[in-house]
Backbone as numpy.savetxt, mean C-alpha at the origin, in Angstrom:
# Nx Ny Nz CAx CAy CAz Cx Cy Cz
-10.28 -13.37 -10.95 -11.12 -12.17 -10.95 -10.25 -10.92 -10.95
-10.39 -10.10 -11.99 -9.61 -8.87 -12.06 -10.21 -7.82 -11.13
-9.36 -7.21 -10.31 -9.86 -6.23 -9.35 -9.28 -4.83 -9.57
-8.28 -4.71 -10.45 -7.77 -3.38 -10.76 -6.86 -3.45 -11.97
-6.73 -2.30 -12.65 -5.85 -2.24 -13.81 -5.17 -0.88 -13.86
-3.89 -0.91 -14.21 -3.11 0.31 -14.40 -2.63 0.34 -15.85
-2.93 1.41 -16.54 -2.50 1.55 -17.93 -1.27 2.46 -18.02
-0.53 2.29 -19.12 0.62 3.16 -19.42 1.65 3.17 -18.29
1.96 1.99 -17.78 3.04 1.87 -16.80 4.38 1.95 -17.51
5.29 2.70 -16.92 6.61 2.91 -17.50 7.66 2.39 -16.52
8.61 1.55 -16.97 9.68 1.08 -16.08 10.66 2.20 -15.77
11.15 2.22 -14.54 12.09 3.27 -14.12 12.94 2.72 -12.98
13.94 3.51 -12.61 14.83 3.18 -11.50 14.90 4.36 -10.55
14.86 4.07 -9.25 15.02 5.13 -8.25 16.50 5.48 -8.17
16.82 6.75 -8.43 18.20 7.23 -8.34 18.53 7.66 -6.93
17.59 8.38 -6.31 17.82 8.88 -4.96 16.50 9.21 -4.29
16.39 8.85 -3.03 15.25 9.24 -2.22 15.73 9.54 -0.81
15.40 10.72 -0.28 14.64 11.82 -0.90 15.39 12.42 -2.09
14.63 13.13 -2.90 15.20 13.77 -4.07 16.30 14.76 -3.68
17.27 14.92 -4.56 18.33 15.91 -4.33 17.78 17.32 -4.42
16.66 17.49 -5.12 16.07 18.81 -5.30 15.01 19.13 -4.27
14.21 18.12 -3.91 13.11 18.32 -2.97 13.30 17.32 -1.84
13.52 17.80 -0.64 13.98 16.94 0.46 12.88 16.15 1.15
11.63 16.32 0.77 10.59 15.52 1.40 10.80 14.04 1.07
10.61 13.13 2.02 10.81 11.70 1.75 9.79 11.11 0.78
8.74 11.88 0.47 7.72 11.40 -0.46 8.08 11.65 -1.92
9.23 12.25 -2.18 9.65 12.55 -3.55 11.00 11.88 -3.81
11.09 11.20 -4.96 12.32 10.51 -5.35 12.81 11.03 -6.69
14.13 11.00 -6.88 14.70 11.20 -8.21 14.65 9.86 -8.92
14.05 9.82 -10.10 13.90 8.58 -10.84 14.39 8.76 -12.27
14.75 7.66 -12.90 15.16 7.69 -14.30 14.36 6.65 -15.07
13.66 7.09 -16.11 12.90 6.20 -16.95 13.85 5.34 -17.78
13.47 4.11 -18.05 14.33 3.20 -18.78 14.69 3.72 -20.16
13.74 4.38 -20.83 13.96 4.87 -22.19 14.37 6.34 -22.24
14.68 6.93 -21.10 14.93 8.37 -21.03 16.11 8.63 -20.09
17.13 9.30 -20.58 18.32 9.52 -19.76 18.15 10.67 -18.78
17.11 11.50 -18.97 16.92 12.64 -18.10 16.28 12.20 -16.78
16.71 12.73 -15.63 16.06 12.40 -14.36 14.72 13.11 -14.23
13.83 12.50 -13.46 12.51 13.08 -13.21 12.19 12.92 -11.73
11.08 13.51 -11.32 10.64 13.43 -9.92 9.45 12.49 -9.83
9.53 11.53 -8.90 8.44 10.58 -8.70 7.83 10.73 -7.31
6.51 10.68 -7.25 5.79 10.76 -5.98 5.70 9.36 -5.39
6.33 9.15 -4.25 6.35 7.85 -3.58 5.50 7.92 -2.33
4.24 7.48 -2.44 3.32 7.57 -1.31 3.70 6.62 -0.19
4.50 5.60 -0.51 4.89 4.62 0.50 6.29 4.88 1.04
6.82 6.10 0.82 8.18 6.43 1.22 9.15 5.42 0.57
10.14 4.92 1.32 11.09 3.97 0.75 10.60 2.54 0.76
9.57 2.27 1.52 8.92 0.95 1.57 9.95 -0.16 1.81
10.84 0.04 2.77 11.84 -0.95 3.15 12.69 -1.40 1.96
13.00 -0.48 1.08 13.87 -0.79 -0.05 13.14 -0.97 -1.36
11.83 -1.19 -1.33 11.07 -1.39 -2.56 10.96 -0.11 -3.39
11.17 1.03 -2.74 11.15 2.31 -3.47 12.29 3.19 -2.98
13.45 2.58 -2.82 14.62 3.34 -2.39 15.68 3.26 -3.47
16.81 3.88 -3.24 17.86 4.00 -4.25 18.19 2.64 -4.87
18.11 2.57 -6.20 18.42 1.36 -6.94 17.23 0.47 -7.23
16.08 0.75 -6.62 14.90 -0.10 -6.81 14.37 0.02 -8.23
13.91 -1.10 -8.79 13.26 -1.13 -10.10 11.76 -0.94 -9.89
11.21 0.09 -10.47 9.82 0.46 -10.21 9.05 0.64 -11.51
7.74 0.76 -11.39 6.87 1.11 -12.51 6.06 2.33 -12.10
5.97 3.27 -13.00 5.38 4.56 -12.69 4.30 4.90 -13.72
3.43 5.83 -13.35 2.48 6.41 -14.30 2.65 7.91 -14.30
2.43 8.50 -15.46 2.57 9.95 -15.58 1.39 10.64 -14.91
1.67 11.72 -14.19 0.62 12.51 -13.58 -0.07 13.29 -14.69
-1.36 12.98 -14.91 -2.05 13.50 -16.09 -2.25 15.01 -16.05
-2.44 15.55 -14.86 -2.66 16.99 -14.74 -1.37 17.74 -14.44
-0.24 17.12 -14.85 1.05 17.75 -14.57 1.15 19.11 -15.25
1.68 20.08 -14.50 1.95 21.40 -15.04 3.35 21.82 -14.59
4.08 22.54 -15.42 5.41 23.02 -15.01 5.33 23.75 -13.67
6.23 23.42 -12.78 6.22 24.04 -11.46 5.73 23.11 -10.38
4.97 22.06 -10.78 4.57 21.06 -9.80 5.78 20.22 -9.41
5.74 19.66 -8.23 6.91 18.91 -7.75 7.18 17.66 -8.57
6.15 16.83 -8.76 6.37 15.50 -9.34 5.78 15.36 -10.73
6.52 14.63 -11.58 6.05 14.32 -12.93 5.29 12.99 -12.96
5.66 12.08 -12.05 5.15 10.72 -12.10 4.78 10.23 -10.70
3.93 9.19 -10.67 3.56 8.52 -9.43 4.12 7.10 -9.45
4.76 6.70 -8.37 5.30 5.34 -8.26 4.16 4.40 -7.89
3.99 3.33 -8.68 2.87 2.41 -8.47 3.30 1.02 -8.03
4.28 0.44 -8.74 4.70 -0.94 -8.48 6.21 -1.00 -8.31
6.68 -2.07 -7.70 8.11 -2.32 -7.59 8.37 -3.78 -7.98
9.56 -4.03 -8.53 9.94 -5.40 -8.88 11.10 -5.83 -7.99
10.92 -6.95 -7.29 11.95 -7.43 -6.38 13.05 -8.15 -7.15
14.12 -8.50 -6.45 15.21 -9.25 -7.07 14.75 -10.62 -7.53
13.68 -11.14 -6.91 13.12 -12.44 -7.31 12.06 -12.28 -8.39
12.01 -11.09 -9.00 11.11 -10.83 -10.13 9.63 -10.84 -9.73
9.35 -10.48 -8.49 7.98 -10.40 -8.01 7.51 -8.95 -8.11
6.35 -8.76 -8.72 5.75 -7.42 -8.77 4.99 -7.16 -7.48
5.22 -5.99 -6.89 4.58 -5.62 -5.63 3.91 -4.26 -5.79
2.65 -4.18 -5.42 1.95 -2.90 -5.43 2.32 -2.11 -4.19
2.96 -0.94 -4.39 3.44 -0.18 -3.23 2.72 1.15 -3.07
1.80 1.48 -3.96 1.00 2.69 -3.79 -0.19 2.33 -2.91
-0.27 2.84 -1.68 -1.35 2.45 -0.78 -2.74 2.84 -1.28
-2.82 3.83 -2.14 -4.13 4.24 -2.65 -4.73 3.16 -3.56
-3.85 2.39 -4.22 -4.36 1.32 -5.07 -5.12 0.30 -4.22
-4.64 0.05 -3.00 -5.33 -0.89 -2.12 -6.78 -0.47 -1.90
-7.02 0.82 -1.76 -8.38 1.31 -1.57 -9.22 1.08 -2.83
-8.63 1.29 -4.00 -9.36 1.03 -5.25 -9.69 -0.45 -5.39
-8.76 -1.31 -5.00 -9.00 -2.75 -5.07 -10.17 -3.14 -4.17
-10.18 -2.62 -2.95 -11.27 -2.93 -2.03 -12.60 -2.41 -2.57
-12.59 -1.23 -3.15 -13.84 -0.71 -3.72 -14.38 -1.62 -4.81
-13.50 -2.13 -5.66 -13.95 -3.05 -6.70 -14.45 -4.36 -6.11
-13.84 -4.80 -5.01 -14.34 -6.00 -4.33 -15.74 -5.76 -3.76
-15.98 -4.56 -3.27 -17.32 -4.22 -2.78 -18.34 -4.24 -3.93
-17.94 -3.72 -5.08 -18.83 -3.72 -6.24 -19.11 -5.13 -6.74
-18.06 -5.97 -6.72 -18.19 -7.34 -7.20 -18.80 -8.27 -6.15
-18.90 -7.77 -4.90 -19.45 -8.55 -3.78 -18.62 -9.80 -3.49
-17.35 -9.71 -3.77 -16.43 -10.82 -3.49 -15.03 -10.25 -3.28
-14.34 -10.63 -2.22 -14.76 -11.53 -1.13 -15.50 -10.81 0.00
-15.84 -9.54 -0.19 -16.59 -8.79 0.82 -18.03 -8.69 0.34
-18.93 -9.35 1.05 -20.32 -9.39 0.59 -21.27 -8.76 1.61
-22.57 -8.85 1.28 -23.66 -8.34 2.13 -23.64 -6.82 2.30
-22.96 -6.12 1.37 -22.93 -4.66 1.43 -24.01 -4.11 0.49
-24.90 -3.28 1.03 -25.97 -2.69 0.21 -25.53 -1.37 -0.41
-25.01 -0.45 0.40 -24.53 0.84 -0.08 -23.22 1.19 0.62
-22.40 1.99 -0.05 -21.15 2.41 0.58 -20.75 3.79 0.07
-19.90 4.46 0.84 -19.28 5.72 0.44 -17.80 5.65 0.76
-17.00 6.33 -0.04 -15.58 6.47 0.25 -15.40 7.56 1.31
-14.30 7.45 2.08 -13.96 8.44 3.09 -15.18 8.77 3.95
-15.66 7.76 4.62 -16.90 7.83 5.40 -16.61 8.41 6.78
-17.36 9.44 7.14 -17.14 10.14 8.41 -18.14 9.66 9.46
-17.62 9.33 10.64 -18.44 8.93 11.78 -18.42 10.07 12.79
-19.59 10.51 13.21 -19.64 11.67 14.10 -19.05 11.35 15.47
-18.57 12.39 16.11 -17.85 12.22 17.38 -18.75 11.70 18.49
-20.07 11.94 18.41 -20.98 11.46 19.45 -21.02 9.93 19.46
-20.95 9.32 18.28 -21.00 7.87 18.20 -19.76 7.24 18.83
-18.62 7.89 18.62 -17.37 7.34 19.14 -17.02 7.85 20.53
-17.66 8.94 20.93 -17.32 9.52 22.22 -15.95 10.17 22.20
-15.58 10.72 21.04 -14.28 11.37 20.89 -14.46 12.87 20.70
-13.35 13.60 20.75 -13.42 15.05 20.59 -13.67 15.44 19.14
-13.26 14.61 18.21 -13.42 14.92 16.79 -14.09 13.77 16.07
-14.70 14.08 14.92 -15.26 13.04 14.07 -14.13 12.18 13.50
-14.45 10.96 13.13 -13.47 10.00 12.63 -13.84 9.60 11.21
-12.83 9.45 10.37 -13.09 9.08 8.98 -12.46 7.72 8.69
-13.27 6.81 8.13 -12.79 5.52 7.66 -12.75 5.53 6.13
-12.03 4.57 5.57 -11.91 4.51 4.11 -13.26 4.25 3.45
-14.10 3.41 4.09 -15.42 3.10 3.56 -16.42 2.99 4.70
-17.66 3.26 4.37 -18.75 3.09 5.31 -20.06 3.09 4.57
-21.10 2.57 5.22 -22.40 2.53 4.56 -23.34 1.61 5.30
-24.19 0.90 4.53 -25.19 0.03 5.13 -25.08 -1.39 4.58
-25.43 -2.34 5.44 -25.50 -3.74 5.03 -26.86 -4.02 4.42
-27.02 -5.22 3.87 -28.29 -5.58 3.25 -29.42 -5.63 4.27
-29.08 -5.83 5.55 -30.13 -5.84 6.59 -30.37 -4.45 7.18
-29.70 -3.43 6.64 -29.90 -2.07 7.10 -28.95 -1.60 8.18
-28.18 -2.51 8.74 -27.22 -2.14 9.78 -26.02 -1.42 9.15
-25.31 -0.62 9.92 -24.15 0.12 9.37 -22.91 -0.77 9.26
-22.01 -0.37 8.39 -20.71 -1.02 8.36 -19.63 0.04 8.21
-18.44 -0.29 8.70 -17.28 0.60 8.65 -16.07 -0.25 8.25
-15.28 0.25 7.32 -14.18 -0.55 6.79 -12.94 0.33 6.62
-11.84 -0.15 7.15 -10.56 0.54 7.00 -9.61 -0.37 6.23
-8.81 0.23 5.32 -7.92 -0.52 4.43 -6.46 -0.25 4.80
-5.66 -1.31 4.81 -4.22 -1.18 5.02 -3.49 -1.92 3.90
-2.54 -1.24 3.28 -1.74 -1.87 2.23 -0.61 -2.69 2.84
-0.36 -3.88 2.26 0.67 -4.78 2.79 1.65 -5.13 1.66
2.78 -4.42 1.56 3.74 -4.73 0.50 4.89 -5.63 0.95
5.02 -5.88 2.25 6.21 -6.57 2.76 5.94 -8.03 3.08
6.95 -8.87 2.85 6.84 -10.30 3.13 8.22 -10.89 3.35
8.25 -11.99 4.07 9.47 -12.77 4.24 9.09 -14.23 4.41
9.80 -15.12 3.72 9.53 -16.56 3.78 8.07 -16.87 3.49
7.54 -16.23 2.44 6.16 -16.44 1.98 5.10 -15.98 2.99
5.52 -15.18 3.96 4.58 -14.65 4.95 4.54 -13.13 4.84
3.39 -12.60 4.47 3.20 -11.15 4.46 2.94 -10.68 5.87
3.33 -9.44 6.17 3.13 -8.95 7.53 2.84 -7.46 7.53
2.13 -7.04 8.56 1.81 -5.63 8.79 1.65 -5.45 10.30
2.12 -4.31 10.82 2.90 -3.27 10.15 4.36 -3.66 10.06
5.15 -2.73 9.55 6.59 -2.96 9.43 7.23 -3.23 10.78
6.69 -2.62 11.81 7.27 -2.74 13.15 8.02 -1.47 13.48
8.58 -1.37 14.68 9.34 -0.19 15.07 10.41 0.14 14.04
10.52 1.41 13.69 11.44 1.82 12.65 12.89 1.54 13.04
13.60 0.87 12.19 15.03 0.65 12.35 15.66 1.02 11.03
16.01 2.25 10.83 16.33 2.77 9.51 17.69 2.25 9.03
17.77 0.95 8.94 18.99 0.32 8.49 18.94 0.10 6.99
20.02 -0.45 6.47 20.05 -0.75 5.05 18.91 -1.70 4.73
18.30 -1.51 3.54 17.18 -2.33 3.12 17.48 -2.93 1.76
17.02 -4.13 1.55 17.20 -4.76 0.25 16.03 -4.40 -0.65
16.18 -4.64 -1.94 15.12 -4.32 -2.89 13.96 -5.28 -2.80
14.02 -6.26 -1.90 12.89 -7.14 -1.66 11.98 -6.58 -0.57
12.40 -5.50 0.06 11.59 -4.92 1.11 11.93 -5.46 2.48
13.11 -6.04 2.65 13.52 -6.56 3.95 14.68 -5.74 4.48
14.65 -5.38 5.79 15.78 -4.69 6.39 16.93 -5.67 6.56
18.16 -5.22 6.39 19.33 -6.05 6.60 20.31 -5.32 7.49
21.14 -6.06 8.18 22.14 -5.48 9.05 23.29 -4.91 8.22
24.01 -3.92 8.75 25.11 -3.33 8.00 26.13 -4.36 7.56
26.34 -5.41 8.36 27.34 -6.43 8.02 26.80 -7.45 7.04
25.51 -7.33 6.66 24.89 -8.30 5.77 24.53 -7.67 4.43
25.30 -6.69 3.99 25.01 -6.06 2.71 25.16 -7.07 1.59
24.09 -7.28 0.87 24.08 -8.24 -0.22 23.55 -7.55 -1.47
23.43 -8.29 -2.54 22.88 -7.73 -3.78 21.50 -7.14 -3.52
21.30 -5.92 -3.94 20.01 -5.27 -3.73 19.98 -4.34 -2.55
21.06 -4.27 -1.77 21.12 -3.34 -0.66 21.01 -1.93 -1.20
20.11 -1.12 -0.59 19.76 0.15 -1.22 19.85 1.35 -0.33
20.18 1.22 0.94 20.16 2.39 1.81 21.36 2.38 2.74
21.75 3.55 3.18 22.87 3.66 4.11 22.39 3.52 5.54
23.30 3.07 6.40 22.98 2.95 7.82 22.76 4.34 8.41
21.64 4.53 9.09 21.35 5.80 9.74 20.92 5.52 11.18
20.60 6.56 11.87 20.24 6.44 13.27 19.01 5.57 13.46
19.05 4.71 14.46 17.95 3.78 14.72 16.90 4.46 15.59
15.64 4.29 15.21 14.53 4.80 16.01 13.60 3.65 16.33
13.14 3.55 17.55 12.25 2.47 17.95 10.81 2.97 18.12
10.45 4.05 17.45 9.09 4.56 17.52 8.13 3.57 16.87
6.89 3.53 17.39 5.85 2.72 16.75 5.66 3.20 15.32
5.55 2.27 14.39 5.56 2.64 12.99 4.32 3.41 12.58
3.15 3.09 13.15 1.94 3.75 12.69 0.93 3.95 13.82
1.04 5.06 14.52 0.01 5.39 15.51 -1.37 5.50 14.87
-1.41 5.91 13.60 -2.68 6.03 12.89 -3.36 4.67 12.72
-2.57 3.65 12.38 -3.13 2.30 12.24 -3.67 1.80 13.58
-2.94 2.08 14.66 -3.40 1.69 15.99 -4.70 2.39 16.34
-4.77 3.68 16.02 -5.97 4.46 16.29 -7.18 3.88 15.54
-6.99 3.49 14.30 -8.11 2.98 13.49 -8.66 1.67 14.06
-7.78 0.76 14.44 -8.28 -0.52 14.96 -8.98 -0.33 16.30
-8.49 0.60 17.11 -9.15 0.88 18.39 -10.52 1.51 18.17
-10.64 2.36 17.15 -11.93 2.99 16.85 -12.93 1.98 16.32
-12.47 1.05 15.48 -13.38 0.01 14.99 -13.88 -0.85 16.15
-13.00 -1.17 17.07 -13.39 -1.97 18.24 -14.40 -1.21 19.09
-14.16 0.09 19.28 -15.07 0.90 20.09 -16.47 0.90 19.49
-16.57 1.05 18.17 -17.87 1.04 17.51 -18.55 -0.31 17.70
-17.81 -1.39 17.49 -18.40 -2.73 17.59 -18.90 -3.03 18.99
-18.13 -2.63 20.00 -18.53 -2.88 21.38 -19.81 -2.12 21.71
-19.93 -0.90 21.21 -21.09 -0.07 21.53 -22.28 -0.29 20.60
-22.04 -0.95 19.46 -23.13 -1.27 18.53 -22.87 -2.64 17.93
-23.26 -3.71 18.63 -22.97 -5.07 18.16 -23.54 -5.38 16.78
-24.58 -4.66 16.34 -25.16 -4.93 15.03 -24.31 -4.37 13.90
-23.43 -3.42 14.20 -22.57 -2.83 13.17 -21.53 -3.85 12.72
-21.20 -3.79 11.43 -20.13 -4.64 10.89 -18.88 -3.79 10.75
-17.84 -4.16 11.47 -16.59 -3.41 11.45 -15.50 -4.30 10.86
-14.80 -3.79 9.84 -13.85 -4.60 9.09 -12.53 -3.87 8.97
-11.45 -4.58 9.25 -10.11 -4.10 8.91 -9.62 -5.01 7.78
-9.30 -4.41 6.64 -8.96 -5.18 5.45 -7.51 -4.92 5.06
-6.71 -5.97 5.08 -5.30 -5.90 4.69 -5.19 -6.37 3.24
-4.70 -5.50 2.36 -4.57 -5.83 0.95 -3.11 -6.15 0.66
-2.83 -7.41 0.39 -1.47 -7.89 0.13 -1.26 -7.84 -1.39
-0.51 -6.83 -1.84 -0.34 -6.62 -3.27 0.91 -7.35 -3.80
0.96 -8.63 -3.56 2.03 -9.47 -4.09 1.55 -10.92 -4.03
1.90 -11.69 -5.06 1.35 -13.03 -5.15 2.23 -14.13 -4.63
3.33 -13.81 -3.95 4.29 -14.82 -3.52 4.14 -15.19 -2.06
2.94 -15.07 -1.50 2.74 -15.33 -0.07 1.67 -16.39 0.15
1.83 -17.14 1.24 0.86 -18.16 1.64 0.28 -17.88 3.02
0.88 -16.93 3.75 0.43 -16.64 5.10 0.44 -15.13 5.33
-0.34 -14.71 6.32 -0.33 -13.30 6.73 -0.37 -13.24 8.25
0.46 -12.35 8.80 0.46 -12.18 10.24 0.57 -10.72 10.62
0.01 -10.40 11.78 0.23 -9.10 12.38 1.61 -9.14 13.01
2.47 -8.22 12.61 3.88 -8.30 12.97 4.11 -8.32 14.48
4.93 -9.26 14.90 5.30 -9.35 16.31 6.27 -8.24 16.69
6.80 -7.52 15.68 7.71 -6.42 15.96 6.99 -5.18 16.48
5.66 -5.20 16.39 4.87 -4.09 16.94 3.82 -4.70 17.88
4.24 -5.12 19.06 3.33 -5.84 19.97 2.10 -5.04 20.39
2.23 -3.73 20.46 1.08 -2.92 20.86 -0.02 -3.00 19.81
0.36 -2.87 18.54 -0.64 -2.96 17.47 -1.18 -4.39 17.38
-0.31 -5.38 17.47 -0.75 -6.77 17.39 -1.77 -7.09 18.48
-1.49 -6.65 19.68 -2.41 -6.89 20.79 -3.75 -6.21 20.54
-3.71 -4.99 20.00 -4.95 -4.25 19.73 -5.80 -4.95 18.67
-5.15 -5.52 17.65 -5.88 -6.21 16.59 -6.61 -7.43 17.14
-5.94 -8.22 17.94 -6.58 -9.44 18.43 -7.64 -9.14 19.50
-7.47 -8.07 20.23 -8.54 -7.63 21.13 -9.76 -7.21 20.31
-9.53 -6.52 19.21 -10.64 -6.10 18.35 -11.34 -7.30 17.73
-10.55 -8.30 17.29 -11.15 -9.51 16.72 -12.01 -10.22 17.76
-11.51 -10.31 18.98 -12.28 -10.94 20.06 -13.58 -10.18 20.33
-13.56 -8.87 20.07 -14.75 -8.04 20.29 -15.73 -8.11 19.12
-15.32 -8.76 18.02 -16.23 -8.92 16.89 -15.83 -8.19 15.63
-14.71 -7.48 15.64 -14.22 -6.82 14.43 -13.69 -7.89 13.48
-14.05 -7.79 12.20 -13.57 -8.74 11.19 -12.21 -8.29 10.66
-11.27 -9.22 10.60 -9.96 -8.95 10.02 -9.82 -9.81 8.76
-9.64 -9.15 7.64 -9.63 -9.82 6.35 -8.33 -9.51 5.63
-7.65 -10.54 5.12 -6.41 -10.36 4.36 -6.64 -10.85 2.93
-6.61 -9.92 1.99 -6.86 -10.23 0.58 -5.54 -10.24 -0.17
-5.28 -11.29 -0.92 -4.07 -11.39 -1.74 -4.42 -11.12 -3.19
-3.67 -10.20 -3.81 -3.82 -9.98 -5.25 -2.45 -10.16 -5.91
-2.48 -10.60 -7.15 -1.25 -10.82 -7.90 -1.19 -9.84 -9.06
-0.05 -9.16 -9.20 0.14 -8.22 -10.29 0.85 -8.90 -11.46
0.38 -8.62 -12.67 1.03 -9.11 -13.89 1.09 -7.98 -14.89
2.04 -8.06 -15.82 2.23 -7.02 -16.84 1.99 -7.60 -18.23
1.42 -6.79 -19.09 1.29 -7.13 -20.50 1.61 -5.88 -21.31
2.04 -6.08 -22.53 2.42 -4.94 -23.35 1.20 -4.16 -23.81
1.31 -2.84 -23.77 0.29 -2.00 -24.36 0.44 -2.03 -25.87
-0.61 -1.69 -26.57 -0.51 -1.51 -28.02 0.43 -0.35 -28.30
0.97 -0.32 -29.50 1.91 0.74 -29.85 1.32 2.12 -29.60
0.01 2.24 -29.82 -0.63 3.54 -29.61 -0.64 3.94 -28.15
-0.32 2.95 -27.24 -0.31 3.27 -25.82 0.96 3.96 -25.37
1.97 4.02 -26.26 3.20 4.70 -25.89 2.95 6.20 -25.72
3.78 6.85 -24.93 3.62 8.28 -24.76 4.98 8.95 -24.78
4.97 10.25 -24.96 6.20 11.03 -25.00 6.46 11.59 -23.61
7.65 11.33 -23.08 7.98 11.80 -21.74 8.17 13.31 -21.76
8.36 13.86 -20.55 8.49 15.32 -20.44 9.77 15.84 -21.08
10.75 14.92 -21.34 11.95 15.37 -22.05 11.86 15.11 -23.55
10.66 14.71 -24.04 10.48 14.54 -25.48 10.84 13.17 -26.00
11.04 12.19 -25.11 11.42 10.84 -25.51 10.18 9.94 -25.51
9.99 9.17 -26.60 8.87 8.22 -26.63 9.22 7.02 -25.77
8.35 6.70 -24.82 8.60 5.61 -23.87 7.62 4.46 -24.10
8.15 3.24 -24.09 7.28 2.07 -24.19 6.55 1.89 -22.86
5.33 1.39 -22.93 4.50 1.26 -21.73 3.95 -0.15 -21.61
3.42 -0.45 -20.43 2.82 -1.75 -20.16 1.50 -1.55 -19.42
0.69 -2.58 -19.44 -0.56 -2.58 -18.68 -0.39 -3.51 -17.49
-0.73 -3.01 -16.29 -0.64 -3.82 -15.09 -2.03 -4.27 -14.65
-2.17 -5.56 -14.37 -3.46 -6.11 -13.97 -3.33 -6.78 -12.60
-4.20 -6.40 -11.69 -4.24 -7.02 -10.35 -5.40 -8.02 -10.33
-5.08 -9.26 -10.01 -6.07 -10.34 -9.98 -6.22 -10.87 -8.56
-7.47 -11.00 -8.13 -7.73 -11.57 -6.80 -7.27 -13.02 -6.77
-6.51 -13.39 -5.73 -5.98 -14.74 -5.62 -6.70 -15.53 -4.51
-6.70 -14.98 -3.30 -7.25 -15.72 -2.18 -7.40 -14.82 -0.97
-8.07 -15.35 0.03 -8.17 -14.69 1.34 -7.38 -15.52 2.33
-6.53 -14.87 3.10 -5.71 -15.55 4.09 -6.22 -15.28 5.51
-6.12 -16.24 6.39 -6.45 -15.97 7.79 -5.42 -15.03 8.41
-5.85 -14.26 9.38 -4.97 -13.34 10.08 -4.42 -14.04 11.32
-3.09 -14.09 11.42 -2.49 -14.78 12.56 -1.47 -13.89 13.24
């Protein structure tokens, strides 16, 4: 079952992140395979543990509303590991995939209506501010549902995991795995920097706690945390033991009735027709590909 498609994907290489021109970590210097001129790429997943860091092989799409003076010419969408695995690293794609699953009613069913960026009023949550989830709406029985999406690009030994865990900004391989300074191997892409043990995503922790709060106070509501694994080389999914606070919160939420769903999709590339080629911003015609994400399976959360 096809759940998403990207057209006019262009192969490129990350030269430097952050960019030498723009120091935000969300911008990388990239070089298109068919174009010797450097360009700026928007990396929504930052370095993604090496999948979008210096030396990484990536696939990008041109920003259609690009105008001179804007920071980025392209958006980074996919990365190719040393084992030739395509990985979806743009977290926004995960939201599009889930929306298509809602439309197709597989593997997420019993949804009658939904809205993107669904806001829950503060009175319902008992918080100072309103809360926004990726999706919300009504079930076929009229009860409400709330759904939050998390992108999962990282895996080791055929096991995908989320979150990354406490930040240890060490050298990373192009497979998305951190490595020790003494273990630099082919694909090592980052320099050793200061180690930080901060929790990787307070926002992710906040979302799972909010879903649990809603479920406890309204047992009829359907609350879902959906992990989208955008790589087809995995057989298992786990909440990372490297972030025990988040892991504990997830299983408390599951015990309270929150659904945890892990969806695996596999990315594949096919050639675009010749007419699909486009001229880059430096005037070079670049060959393009079409990327297709296909639903593979649902994994239990462990």
